[in-house]
Structures are given as C-alpha cells and as structure tokens.
Backbone bond lengths (Angstrom), bond angles and torsions (degrees), N, CA, C in turn:
res aa  C-N    CA-C-N  psi(-1)  N-CA   C-N-CA  omega(-1)  CA-C   N-CA-C  phi
1 M - - - 1.483 - - 1.506 110.62 -
2 K 1.308 117.81 132.71 1.451 120.27 -179.42 1.488 112.43 -60.85
3 K 1.381 117.30 -42.03 1.418 121.06 -177.03 1.534 112.20 -59.72
4 T 1.344 116.21 -33.65 1.434 120.75 179.29 1.503 112.05 -61.68
5 S 1.332 116.09 -45.45 1.451 120.34 -178.63 1.540 111.83 -67.19
6 V 1.370 115.30 -36.52 1.456 119.83 177.91 1.528 110.44 -63.14
7 L 1.346 115.67 -45.47 1.416 120.38 -179.46 1.516 112.20 -65.00
8 A 1.334 115.53 -37.61 1.450 119.03 -179.76 1.541 109.55 -63.68
9 L 1.307 116.73 -41.55 1.462 120.75 178.86 1.527 110.64 -64.99
10 A 1.354 115.89 -40.56 1.483 120.44 -179.85 1.487 112.09 -61.14
11 L 1.317 116.54 -45.00 1.452 120.46 -177.67 1.524 112.75 -77.36
12 A 1.339 116.25 -28.30 1.448 120.41 179.82 1.540 112.31 -73.16
13 S 1.349 117.27 -16.49 1.447 121.22 -177.73 1.503 113.38 -77.19
14 F 1.349 117.71 -11.00 1.418 119.67 177.58 1.522 110.79 -153.15
15 G 1.326 114.37 157.77 1.468 120.31 172.34 1.506 108.79 -94.26
16 F 1.303 117.37 162.86 1.465 118.09 174.93 1.520 107.93 -144.13
17 S 1.347 114.80 157.92 1.431 119.70 -174.86 1.530 109.74 -118.87
18 A 1.333 114.50 128.36 1.444 120.57 176.71 1.541 109.29 -117.44
19 A 1.341 114.09 27.12 1.454 119.58 -177.43 1.515 112.06 -61.84
20 N 1.347 116.64 -36.05 1.446 122.24 -176.91 1.509 109.44 -112.46
21 A 1.329 115.64 70.73 1.461 120.18 -176.13 1.492 109.88 -63.86
22 Q 1.355 115.69 135.84 1.456 122.93 -178.19 1.500 110.06 -116.82
23 F 1.336 116.09 121.30 1.480 122.17 173.56 1.492 109.01 -130.88
24 A 1.338 117.13 163.77 1.479 120.81 -179.12 1.512 110.59 -59.67
25 D 1.377 115.18 137.95 1.452 120.64 -173.82 1.521 114.27 -108.19
26 R 1.337 117.50 -24.37 1.452 119.76 -174.36 1.543 110.81 -149.90
27 V 1.322 113.94 140.26 1.496 120.26 172.26 1.519 107.74 -85.36
28 V 1.273 117.82 117.94 1.481 123.65 176.30 1.490 110.04 -82.12
29 S 1.324 117.79 -46.66 1.459 121.36 178.15 1.496 109.74 -158.08
30 Y 1.336 116.47 155.92 1.465 122.83 179.86 1.510 108.90 -150.66
31 D 1.315 116.34 126.80 1.459 124.51 173.63 1.518 106.56 -128.19
32 P 1.324 118.31 113.71 1.484 121.78 -175.76 1.541 114.57 -66.18
33 G 1.321 117.43 -19.75 1.461 119.74 179.11 1.541 110.05 75.34
34 I 1.323 114.35 -154.31 1.482 121.28 -177.43 1.543 109.08 -116.58
35 G 1.303 115.83 132.67 1.471 120.64 177.20 1.525 113.14 84.75
36 Y 1.339 117.12 19.33 1.478 121.77 175.62 1.517 109.50 -68.49
37 A 1.340 115.96 164.30 1.478 120.11 177.63 1.514 109.93 -76.64
38 V 1.297 117.36 117.87 1.475 121.30 -178.27 1.550 109.18 -61.82
39 G 1.309 113.42 136.21 1.462 119.83 178.20 1.521 112.22 92.93
40 F 1.327 117.74 -5.68 1.460 121.54 -178.75 1.547 109.91 -117.41
41 T 1.326 115.29 56.82 1.422 120.65 -177.34 1.540 113.19 -119.26
42 N 1.315 116.01 22.38 1.448 121.56 174.04 1.515 109.26 -88.56
43 A 1.340 116.27 94.43 1.442 121.55 -174.31 1.535 112.23 -62.18
44 D 1.321 118.89 -25.14 1.463 121.41 178.14 1.522 112.98 -63.88
45 A 1.315 115.58 -15.15 1.513 119.52 175.75 1.524 111.66 -60.98
46 A 1.332 117.21 -20.89 1.462 120.19 -177.32 1.547 111.77 -87.34
47 L 1.313 116.35 -1.07 1.480 121.07 -177.28 1.527 109.94 -88.58
48 G 1.301 114.43 156.46 1.488 120.68 173.91 1.500 113.32 71.02
49 E 1.322 117.36 -166.87 1.465 123.51 -177.75 1.506 109.41 -65.88
50 P 1.366 119.36 135.18 1.445 121.90 171.90 1.536 111.86 -56.29
51 S 1.306 116.62 163.54 1.482 120.97 -167.70 1.544 111.35 -77.44
52 R 1.320 113.99 131.62 1.479 122.21 174.94 1.535 111.32 -97.55
53 V 1.355 116.26 -23.36 1.482 120.97 -174.88 1.528 107.76 -134.32
54 N 1.322 117.05 137.24 1.454 121.91 178.46 1.530 110.96 -87.39
55 P 1.354 116.18 168.61 1.505 120.48 -172.67 1.513 115.06 -50.90
56 F 1.358 118.99 -32.03 1.478 116.89 -177.29 1.511 110.97 -99.27
57 G 1.326 116.19 18.29 1.441 119.56 172.64 1.513 116.97 91.93
58 E 1.347 118.43 -1.73 1.452 120.20 177.23 1.533 109.85 -77.11
59 S 1.307 116.50 144.16 1.452 118.52 176.14 1.530 109.75 -69.21
60 T 1.295 118.02 138.94 1.455 119.72 175.16 1.522 108.88 -68.98
61 D 1.340 116.04 140.05 1.436 122.06 177.63 1.549 108.08 -152.52
62 P 1.314 119.19 172.43 1.446 120.19 -175.25 1.521 114.89 -62.13
63 F 1.363 118.87 -16.55 1.457 122.40 171.65 1.514 113.70 -92.67
64 D 1.359 116.35 -16.73 1.462 121.73 -174.95 1.518 107.07 -138.70
65 P 1.367 116.51 74.72 1.466 120.21 -175.46 1.553 111.07 -76.51
66 P 1.328 117.95 171.56 1.490 121.82 177.80 1.540 109.69 -56.90
67 Y 1.359 114.37 139.12 1.485 116.71 179.05 1.506 112.42 -145.90
68 G 1.339 118.92 0.15 1.447 121.42 -177.92 1.515 114.14 -73.07
69 H 1.346 116.40 154.16 1.498 120.79 176.63 1.486 113.27 -58.27
70 H 1.326 115.52 -31.30 1.474 120.25 -178.26 1.514 110.89 -89.91
71 Q 1.362 118.79 -0.85 1.451 122.13 -174.55 1.517 114.23 -104.14
72 I 1.330 117.08 -32.79 1.466 120.96 -174.10 1.514 109.41 -132.43
73 V 1.373 115.18 149.78 1.465 121.96 175.26 1.493 105.78 -120.34
74 S 1.338 116.96 140.07 1.431 123.47 -173.44 1.550 112.27 -101.31
75 L 1.351 114.22 141.29 1.456 122.19 174.82 1.527 110.74 -125.81
76 G 1.307 116.72 121.10 1.470 120.52 174.78 1.496 111.32 -93.94
77 A 1.314 116.85 -174.40 1.474 122.09 -178.91 1.544 109.66 -56.58
78 G 1.317 116.50 129.76 1.446 121.65 -178.00 1.503 114.04 82.16
79 G 1.290 117.15 0.98 1.450 121.47 -179.30 1.523 112.11 -83.13
80 S 1.337 115.75 157.31 1.479 119.97 179.13 1.495 110.79 -150.28
81 L 1.311 115.04 153.62 1.476 122.77 178.61 1.543 108.03 -139.30
82 V 1.296 114.98 127.15 1.506 118.82 177.28 1.507 107.03 -117.66
83 L 1.332 116.38 124.93 1.456 124.01 -179.98 1.527 111.34 -115.31
84 E 1.306 115.83 145.43 1.465 119.74 178.65 1.538 110.04 -116.45
85 F 1.359 116.08 142.79 1.417 122.78 173.85 1.516 109.75 -107.54
86 N 1.334 116.86 133.39 1.468 120.02 177.40 1.541 111.46 -65.11
87 Q 1.317 114.04 -40.78 1.460 121.55 179.12 1.520 107.60 -101.86
88 P 1.325 118.90 126.74 1.459 121.76 -176.61 1.496 111.96 -59.69
89 I 1.329 115.54 144.50 1.484 122.88 170.21 1.522 107.48 -85.81
90 L 1.318 117.82 117.97 1.467 122.11 -175.85 1.527 111.76 -84.36
91 N 1.301 115.17 138.16 1.462 122.75 170.71 1.516 105.39 -84.58
92 H 1.340 117.15 72.84 1.453 123.57 -165.68 1.533 109.96 -102.23
93 P 1.343 116.93 138.99 1.487 120.02 -177.12 1.496 113.11 -69.88
94 R 1.355 119.84 -8.79 1.450 120.98 177.63 1.519 113.82 -106.84
95 N 1.308 117.43 8.49 1.485 120.14 174.11 1.525 107.86 -63.89
96 I 1.319 116.43 138.36 1.459 121.67 -175.54 1.517 112.24 -53.05
97 F 1.329 116.88 131.01 1.476 124.09 -179.60 1.536 113.71 56.21
98 D 1.333 115.60 20.14 1.469 119.89 179.21 1.527 111.95 62.88
99 L 1.319 116.43 27.77 1.447 124.28 176.59 1.520 110.45 -111.69
100 D 1.339 117.20 155.70 1.449 119.03 -168.41 1.534 116.09 -118.31
101 F 1.322 116.83 -33.76 1.461 119.18 177.29 1.514 110.15 -155.42
102 T 1.335 117.27 160.94 1.445 123.34 -174.13 1.529 109.83 -130.78
103 V 1.301 116.44 134.93 1.485 123.59 176.72 1.512 109.14 -103.25
104 F 1.335 116.79 127.70 1.457 122.28 -179.01 1.514 112.04 -108.25
105 G 1.337 117.39 135.19 1.461 122.46 -179.59 1.506 113.06 -117.57
106 N 1.356 116.71 -145.66 1.449 118.01 175.61 1.512 113.71 -135.80
107 S 1.380 114.79 25.99 1.447 118.26 171.49 1.544 110.50 -66.93
108 G 1.321 118.54 157.08 1.449 121.66 178.99 1.503 110.49 -145.73
109 F 1.324 117.94 159.86 1.467 121.30 176.14 1.526 107.38 -84.50
110 I 1.360 114.27 137.24 1.468 121.38 178.61 1.526 109.46 -76.43
111 I 1.334 116.60 130.58 1.454 122.10 173.07 1.499 109.20 -79.19
112 T 1.265 118.22 126.75 1.498 122.48 -176.08 1.533 114.09 -100.17
113 N 1.323 117.68 -0.89 1.485 120.23 176.44 1.531 110.58 -65.33
114 D 1.281 117.22 157.55 1.460 121.72 169.91 1.551 108.43 -73.46
115 F 1.332 114.05 152.51 1.453 120.18 -178.44 1.518 110.72 -109.69
116 D 1.339 117.80 131.15 1.458 122.06 177.92 1.514 110.49 -91.74
117 F 1.326 116.21 110.04 1.456 119.52 -175.73 1.498 113.22 -80.68
118 T 1.332 118.67 -2.38 1.480 121.61 171.12 1.513 111.62 -86.69
119 T 1.307 116.79 -34.34 1.460 120.35 178.45 1.523 112.42 -103.24
120 F 1.348 114.89 -8.03 1.475 122.86 -175.54 1.535 111.13 49.18
121 D 1.312 112.38 52.28 1.471 119.27 178.53 1.538 108.05 -148.33
122 W 1.291 115.87 162.48 1.448 122.90 178.66 1.549 109.96 -72.42
123 I 1.318 115.33 147.83 1.477 119.19 177.00 1.535 105.83 -91.04
124 G 1.327 115.58 118.84 1.472 120.00 -176.45 1.514 111.54 82.69
125 I 1.340 116.22 -178.84 1.447 120.17 177.76 1.525 109.67 -75.67
126 P 1.355 117.33 123.16 1.467 119.76 -177.31 1.536 111.80 -55.20
127 A 1.286 114.71 135.78 1.504 121.68 179.89 1.532 108.98 -144.89
128 T 1.302 116.49 165.00 1.474 122.22 -179.17 1.531 109.63 -121.95
129 D 1.322 114.67 162.75 1.448 120.32 170.66 1.518 110.56 -100.30
130 G 1.383 114.94 6.09 1.457 120.01 179.55 1.522 112.79 98.33
131 S 1.312 117.57 -11.20 1.469 120.38 -178.95 1.507 109.34 -75.79
132 L 1.359 116.26 155.86 1.460 121.52 -173.10 1.537 112.94 -115.67
133 F 1.298 117.12 158.81 1.461 121.37 170.10 1.525 106.75 -126.93
134 A 1.338 117.27 155.40 1.449 125.57 176.88 1.510 112.85 62.78
135 Q 1.328 117.34 16.84 1.486 120.77 179.91 1.559 110.16 -83.29
136 N 1.321 115.12 159.03 1.450 119.19 172.53 1.487 110.32 -76.63
137 T 1.342 117.34 116.76 1.430 121.46 -179.42 1.516 113.29 -92.51
138 G 1.311 115.50 -0.53 1.466 120.37 -179.56 1.526 111.05 -100.03
139 V 1.337 114.66 -150.36 1.469 122.49 -174.64 1.521 107.94 -117.06
140 S 1.329 115.46 135.97 1.461 121.98 177.02 1.529 109.20 -137.15
141 T 1.331 115.76 155.61 1.463 120.24 176.40 1.542 108.99 -131.20
142 V 1.289 113.46 154.12 1.484 120.71 176.67 1.541 109.09 -122.45
143 S 1.303 117.06 129.21 1.436 121.72 177.29 1.517 110.71 -125.01
144 V 1.325 117.27 156.75 1.427 122.10 -176.11 1.531 111.37 -131.21
145 S 1.353 115.78 156.97 1.447 119.19 -179.97 1.530 109.00 -151.87
146 A 1.329 113.76 147.19 1.464 120.23 175.28 1.517 111.24 -88.68
147 D 1.335 117.44 -27.78 1.468 120.65 -171.81 1.520 113.95 -116.93
148 G 1.303 119.16 -6.18 1.442 121.27 -178.03 1.499 114.35 84.63
149 E 1.294 118.40 -2.35 1.474 122.73 -179.51 1.542 111.58 -114.83
150 H 1.306 116.84 -43.57 1.465 120.23 -177.00 1.527 108.07 -104.70
151 F 1.333 115.77 111.67 1.474 122.48 -178.31 1.504 109.78 -107.08
152 Y 1.364 113.49 143.67 1.438 119.31 179.22 1.517 109.90 -128.46
153 A 1.356 117.06 128.30 1.433 119.64 -176.78 1.536 111.26 -72.08
154 L 1.310 115.86 148.00 1.477 119.95 175.97 1.511 108.56 -91.66
155 N 1.318 116.36 142.46 1.428 122.48 -174.55 1.568 110.81 -60.72
156 P 1.370 117.36 115.86 1.450 117.41 -176.71 1.539 112.01 -68.71
157 A 1.319 118.16 -15.26 1.465 119.34 177.68 1.518 110.94 -70.71
158 N 1.307 117.20 -17.21 1.475 121.86 -178.42 1.504 113.57 -100.59
159 A 1.314 117.31 1.32 1.454 121.60 178.07 1.514 110.29 -165.26
160 G 1.321 115.89 151.63 1.458 118.38 178.65 1.504 110.65 -82.69
161 G 1.332 115.77 179.42 1.477 119.00 177.76 1.487 109.07 -72.33
162 V 1.348 115.44 171.43 1.452 119.90 179.75 1.531 111.19 -82.28
163 D 1.345 113.60 159.04 1.468 121.30 179.58 1.503 114.05 61.06
164 V 1.347 113.54 41.45 1.479 120.91 175.44 1.505 107.27 -127.96
165 L 1.285 118.61 -102.17 1.489 122.95 172.77 1.546 107.77 -93.60
166 F 1.336 119.94 138.97 1.441 125.48 6.39 1.496 107.91 -117.77
167 P 1.374 119.52 139.73 1.463 120.70 -179.65 1.512 112.68 -53.89
168 T 1.346 115.08 145.81 1.475 120.94 -175.06 1.521 113.23 -69.06
169 D 1.319 115.26 139.30 1.457 122.14 171.26 1.511 108.67 -123.27
170 G 1.330 115.25 103.11 1.457 120.60 -178.06 1.500 116.21 -60.09
171 A 1.370 115.95 -16.09 1.460 119.25 177.27 1.527 111.52 -81.83
172 G 1.338 118.44 -10.32 1.415 123.11 -177.13 1.526 114.46 -90.79
173 D 1.339 116.01 -175.89 1.427 123.88 -178.61 1.564 107.23 -98.38
174 F 1.340 116.48 118.67 1.459 120.95 -178.11 1.519 111.35 -68.66
175 Q 1.339 118.30 -16.10 1.439 119.44 -178.36 1.562 114.52 -100.03
176 T 1.306 115.11 6.26 1.480 121.64 175.87 1.526 110.89 -110.84
177 P 1.322 119.79 117.16 1.437 121.01 179.64 1.524 111.16 -73.10
178 V 1.323 115.53 158.25 1.460 120.29 167.23 1.510 107.51 -68.79
179 L 1.335 115.87 144.87 1.453 121.82 -179.28 1.530 111.91 -52.59
180 P 1.355 118.94 122.72 1.468 119.37 177.06 1.503 111.72 -54.51
181 G 1.302 116.37 138.84 1.460 121.09 -178.89 1.509 111.38 104.30
182 A 1.358 118.56 -17.88 1.478 118.24 175.62 1.523 109.86 -63.34
183 Q 1.307 116.78 136.94 1.469 121.03 -175.77 1.505 110.15 -125.15
184 Q 1.335 114.22 164.20 1.467 120.29 -178.22 1.496 113.40 -56.80
185 G 1.363 115.83 -39.43 1.445 118.99 -178.58 1.533 113.79 -66.30
186 D 1.350 117.72 -17.09 1.463 119.37 -179.69 1.534 110.55 -67.25
187 F 1.327 116.60 -16.43 1.479 119.90 -175.74 1.524 114.36 -96.92
188 A 1.333 115.38 1.63 1.464 119.70 -178.45 1.527 108.17 -61.78
189 G 1.341 115.99 124.30 1.449 121.78 178.05 1.544 113.87 83.24
190 A 1.335 117.93 2.01 1.459 121.77 -175.13 1.516 114.28 -80.41
191 T 1.313 115.17 135.60 1.457 121.81 170.19 1.534 108.32 -84.02
192 L 1.327 116.80 175.02 1.451 119.68 177.71 1.530 110.86 -58.08
193 E 1.350 115.79 -41.33 1.483 119.65 179.96 1.494 109.86 -62.19
194 E 1.338 116.49 -39.72 1.496 119.24 -177.60 1.530 110.50 -74.80
195 I 1.332 117.16 -33.53 1.481 119.02 175.70 1.537 107.93 -61.92
196 R 1.297 116.43 -46.74 1.460 119.24 179.63 1.528 112.42 -64.30
197 A 1.292 118.04 -28.46 1.466 122.08 175.55 1.549 108.72 -65.09
198 I 1.317 116.09 -42.23 1.481 120.12 177.60 1.527 110.30 -68.26
199 Y 1.287 117.45 -41.71 1.488 122.28 177.27 1.547 110.32 -63.99
200 N 1.316 114.94 -36.06 1.474 122.30 -179.06 1.526 114.53 46.87
201 G 1.323 113.39 54.95 1.475 118.09 176.58 1.476 113.38 100.20
202 S 1.307 119.31 -19.12 1.501 121.22 178.74 1.501 109.69 -73.21
203 A 1.346 115.99 155.28 1.445 122.71 172.94 1.490 111.48 -95.73
204 G 1.337 119.20 6.61 1.448 121.93 176.34 1.482 111.57 91.84
205 G 1.366 116.80 -145.69 1.445 122.67 -178.31 1.525 113.14 82.83
206 T 1.340 113.82 175.88 1.485 120.23 178.30 1.511 108.64 -109.80
207 S 1.315 116.30 119.81 1.467 121.92 -173.18 1.545 111.77 -99.97
208 F 1.321 116.52 148.20 1.438 122.77 -174.67 1.513 111.54 -130.16
209 D 1.321 115.69 152.67 1.485 124.15 178.40 1.535 107.40 -113.41
210 I 1.321 115.29 119.01 1.461 120.48 -179.99 1.540 112.67 -60.90
211 S 1.317 116.08 -23.33 1.460 119.88 -179.34 1.524 114.28 -68.48
212 T 1.348 117.01 -10.51 1.487 119.47 176.19 1.538 113.27 -88.81
213 A 1.344 116.42 6.01 1.505 118.18 -179.19 1.506 110.27 -63.64
214 H 1.321 114.49 143.36 1.454 120.95 178.48 1.552 110.45 -144.34
215 D 1.309 117.78 157.13 1.439 121.71 179.33 1.534 111.37 -87.80
216 D 1.313 114.92 -174.58 1.486 118.68 -174.83 1.537 112.60 -64.92
217 Q 1.295 116.81 -21.52 1.484 122.58 177.93 1.536 112.85 -91.18
218 G 1.349 115.09 4.77 1.474 119.11 177.53 1.531 113.32 82.14
219 R 1.333 117.71 8.83 1.465 120.58 -179.09 1.538 109.14 -86.36
220 G 1.332 113.99 138.72 1.470 119.85 -178.59 1.531 111.28 -64.26
221 V 1.336 115.57 141.05 1.477 121.72 179.31 1.495 107.25 -122.62
222 L 1.333 116.59 125.12 1.470 120.63 -179.43 1.562 107.71 -90.38
223 L 1.353 114.61 115.72 1.433 122.22 177.39 1.557 107.11 -115.86
224 H 1.305 116.38 123.00 1.447 120.79 -179.79 1.547 111.21 -78.79
225 Q 1.302 116.61 -26.23 1.441 123.25 176.74 1.477 111.18 -161.20
226 I 1.328 115.18 159.71 1.505 121.68 178.90 1.540 107.84 -138.01
227 R 1.322 115.30 157.33 1.451 121.22 175.25 1.521 112.36 -127.11
228 Y 1.325 117.37 -5.80 1.443 121.96 -175.76 1.509 110.39 -128.94
229 V 1.342 116.73 136.83 1.469 121.30 175.37 1.534 106.77 -126.41
230 R 1.306 116.35 127.74 1.436 121.08 177.96 1.531 110.92 -115.95
231 I 1.300 115.72 132.19 1.457 122.45 -179.66 1.512 108.24 -114.45
232 D 1.281 118.62 122.04 1.470 123.99 179.15 1.547 109.20 -115.98
233 V 1.308 116.89 129.82 1.468 119.97 175.40 1.542 106.73 -103.98
234 L 1.311 116.55 113.16 1.425 121.52 -177.15 1.509 111.28 -83.68
235 S 1.329 117.37 -33.52 1.483 123.09 177.17 1.499 107.85 -152.80
236 G 1.363 114.30 159.96 1.444 118.69 -176.92 1.499 113.84 76.24
237 K 1.307 117.95 -151.82 1.448 122.97 -176.85 1.544 109.76 -150.53
238 A 1.302 115.90 137.47 1.454 120.35 178.53 1.499 111.21 -134.47
239 E 1.333 114.86 148.74 1.492 120.04 173.86 1.531 109.38 -115.03
240 I 1.325 115.65 141.41 1.458 121.09 -177.35 1.483 108.73 -118.39
241 D 1.354 118.47 133.00 1.461 124.09 178.05 1.504 110.61 -107.76
242 G 1.339 119.65 -24.72 1.450 119.23 -178.80 1.503 111.24 169.58
243 V 1.328 115.97 168.30 1.453 123.94 176.00 1.512 107.86 -133.25
244 A 1.351 116.02 133.06 1.476 120.88 -178.21 1.460 110.18 -129.25
245 A 1.343 116.82 140.39 1.468 122.43 173.14 1.501 108.69 -72.93
246 V 1.335 116.55 146.92 1.472 121.21 179.65 1.555 106.95 -80.88
247 A 1.316 114.79 142.29 1.481 121.05 179.93 1.507 109.76 -70.84
248 R 1.317 115.13 159.98 1.466 120.39 -179.43 1.533 109.05 -102.16
249 Q 1.298 116.14 134.23 1.455 121.70 177.12 1.532 108.24 -69.87
250 Q 1.341 116.32 156.50 1.437 120.58 -176.97 1.521 112.67 -100.41
251 G 1.327 119.35 -8.80 1.459 122.32 -179.33 1.480 112.36 -161.26
252 G 1.342 117.92 168.37 1.451 121.53 177.07 1.535 110.11 101.00
253 D 1.308 116.44 153.51 1.445 121.74 178.17 1.502 111.45 -86.13
254 R 1.332 114.43 147.08 1.439 119.94 179.07 1.505 109.71 -126.14
255 K 1.290 119.02 158.43 1.465 121.55 175.15 1.543 108.80 -72.37
256 P 1.328 117.00 149.75 1.497 118.63 -179.78 1.505 109.47 -72.62
257 R 1.316 115.90 152.20 1.447 123.34 175.58 1.540 109.02 -74.58
258 S 1.314 118.18 139.63 1.444 118.33 -177.38 1.570 111.49 -103.53
259 G 1.311 116.84 -29.17 1.446 119.87 -176.07 1.510 112.26 76.24
260 S 1.305 118.15 12.81 1.447 119.55 -178.60 1.545 109.85 -115.10
C-alpha cells in the first residue's frame, strides 16, 4: 500500500519520546444524555491509559475494540464528558504530525469473511471492507480549555467526530496518531496485519490539533496549552475509552502553529 510506505518514511524521519505518557486524570463532569448505552455510565472508564486487553483476556485490536463496562463510558444525544489532565497538554510545534491529543472509542472494523459455525472460526484470514460497527453515526464536538471555565471548540473540518475512525489497536502506541490523510477506504480488503501496516505503530483513535480552537464567533484562539477536554454528543451515541496526549518528536523541522 502506498500510504504505508509514506507513513513509514514520515515516522522514520524523527524519533519521539513517550517516556512521560499523559492520559486523563480526573472526571470533572459527566451527563449521559439521551439514548446512551445502558450499563456504561462509569465515567471513570475514560481515565488513564486506553484498554489494551478486553474483559476475557483478548488483546484489543481494530476487529475487537474495548467493550467492557469498566473500559468505556457512553454518551447519548445531548450528553457531555469533561476530563482534566494533571499535566497540561502542550500546543507544541514538535508534537507528532502537528497533532496534540487523541480520543479513543469502541468502534471496530467489520470482518467480511464467512464464518464457519462448525469450527466457530472465520474462513480464511479475517479482513474488512473498511466498514465499521459500534461507531457514532451522529454528530459530536470536542472543545478544550486551559482553566476549566472557558472552552473553545476545535474546528470539525480538521478532524472527524469521536468514536469513528480509527478503531483502537492495543498493540500500538496511544501517543502516536495515525498519519493525517488516512481514510476509511484505505482499509478496504485489509487484514489485521495490513491495518497495522497502515497504522504503522499507532493505536488508532481520532487526533486533534489545539491550534484549530475557535470562539463562538468563529475566530481563531491561540492556546499554548490546555488541561481540559470536553466531548459533546449532539446526536447519535458515542463511547469513550480514553484520551491521550500526543508524544513529542525529538528532531526535525515542523511547520509553525498559526492559531487559526
């Protein structure tokens, strides 16, 4: 796949450090909204490192995303979740791919192979056509704040909604985003090995750039750092497993932040 080689070159051009992994530390507020998944209202599930292993011991991967009651928290229409980080997430020019944090959900890629009910296994190597299950089919927004009082929405044109792309891979690095520009169609026909080749070390999730923050009038707001992330589900339903700061690269030139 061409995208695989491009991503490999992009990551090979610099090293990055995940020595000080940053994940959400405290739930500030939680409103499940309307139409949330019953039984998935433990907001603390969104704290700490996203899930690497599911309740029955299987590793999480894009075909088998997190699904336990202690792993994900559900938001229905009108629902919101505000998370706080003890250590600020920096809007730093050396953050990988110029992205700053990633939200992880529980969407997964649908396996399109036939299933053998005599062996209870897939026929052939499991692969997807790129379609998803358990994804948020509605609209969601992500806002950020430095002080917990003044929140600024991130430009939806620069990122998709939460709990859609990219399904979690517990074998990947939660602090490395998927290469910007990767699209759902890139995964058509992909096996788990090929999905991981496209991810190239990333654990998936939806990544955001703090520099796209804007006020209620649509004017760009320059934030050097934030400590609060708010997720609002306007329609549909979304599940959240965690939020991780993006790691900082150790070398190489980056484009300047614009704040617009």
